[in-house]
N, C-alpha and C positions, 0 to 999 in steps of 0.2 A: 505493500501499500504506500502509495506516493502521497504525502501530506505536506504544501507548500503554500507560500504566501508570496506573491509577485509586486514589485513597486516599480512605479516610472520615477527613473533618478535623473537630475538635471544636472546636479554636480556634486562632486566628492570633494570633501574639506580635507584630503592629505593623496599624498602619491600612492598608485597602486602598485608602482615598481617594486617596492618592498616584499609583494605577497606573490605566493605560487600563481602559475596561470598556466592554461590549455588553451590551444586554438582548436576550434570544432566548427565543423562542417557538416551540417544536417538536411535532410529533405525526407519528404513524406511518400511513400510508394502507395498510401492509403489514407485518407482524411475521415472517412468512415467505413470501419473502425479506423482508430489513430494507429497506425504502423510507420515508423521512421526508421532511417537509417542514419548513422552518425559515424563520421570518422574523427578521431583527435590522435594526433600523431601516430603511431602504429596500431592503434586500437579501433576496432570495426565492432559496431553493436546495432543489432536488430533489437527495437523497442515496442511494444503491443502496447496500448495504453487503452484503460476502460473510461468510461465518461464520467463527469464529475467536475466540481468546481474546485474545491480547496483538496479535499481529498480523492483520489482514482486509482484503482488498481492498474499495477504497471510490472511488466515483466520485461527482462532484458536478458538478451543472448548474445555471447561475443560470437561473431562471424569472421570468416577468413577475408583477405584483401579481395579474393577472386570473387566470393559470392557478393560481397559489398559492390564490386564493379557491375556484375550482372544484374543486380538490384537496383542499382543507380540506373540502369537502362530502363526501368519501370516505373520511374518517379513520376508522381502526379504534379509535384511543385517544384518551383525553382530552389536553390540550396539557400539555406541560411547560413552565413558566415558570422562567426563572432569570436572574442576573445573573453574566455572566461578566468576572473580572479578570484581567488578565495580568501575572504578576509575573516579572522577570528571574531566571534562575538561572545559575550558573556553566556554561561549555562551551557558552555560546550557547542554551541550553535555556529554555524558559519554562513556569511552571507556569500552569495555567489553573484559577483558583478558581471554582467554582459554587456561589451561593448562591441555592438555590430557594426558590420562593415559591408560592402557591398551596396544595394539599393537600399538597405537599411541604414546606411551611415548616418551616424548624428543620434541614433538611439542606443538609448542605455538604461537597462534593468536590473533590479536587484532583486535575487530570489532567496528565500530561506527553507530549508526543509525541516518538518517537526516530527517527533516521535507520535504525537496525539493531536486531536482536532482540540482538546480543550487547551493544550499547549499554544497552537497555532492562532488560538481565539484569543488567549491571555498575551501574547507577544505585544509588547510596546516597541515599534521600530524607531532607530534614532531619526532625528530629523531628516537628516540627509538622504535617506532611502527616499523620501518622495511620496506622491500619491499612490495609495494601494490600488491595484488594478487587479488584483486575483480573480474579481467576478466579472472582468471587463473581456469578454471575446476576443476583441480587437487585438488583445496582447498575447493572446496564446500563439505560440511559435508556428502552429498550423495557419493561421489566419494572417500573421506576417508574411509568412512566404508567399502566401497568394497574393494580399492585397497590399503589402508594404506598411508603411508606418501611417498609423491614422491621420488623417487630414489638419484635424486642430494641432496636431504636435509638429506639424511641419511649418506651420506659420510662424 
């Protein structure tokens, strides 16, 4: 079960360069149901996600580079390119700050995964996280890959 909240981040009051990061490229071979393929370095992962807002079932399976390349040919969406920084928070939590590239250049989001729905609901984010968009479907990566950055964010 994946339990997470997502925030639209405008600026970060510190440098991300001190934190671990990974480059991610992902696309969807199906949006209904959600089936994603992702490459990060030498890791290739097939993910199947259930429906839901803050909490949803998620199944991840490592795949070979060859399988990834074959599945990439079946993609329904353009790739989402981003660099993800891992910023430690209190209570053993981690902020995953995504800085998007390509057609999503200029977009930055921050996600936090939780052990329980109660923990997610009780979480008080730092001010720099920005607006909570956990329930806004326009900021789901599937929607971003198809429609791009929501219009009001481009202005």
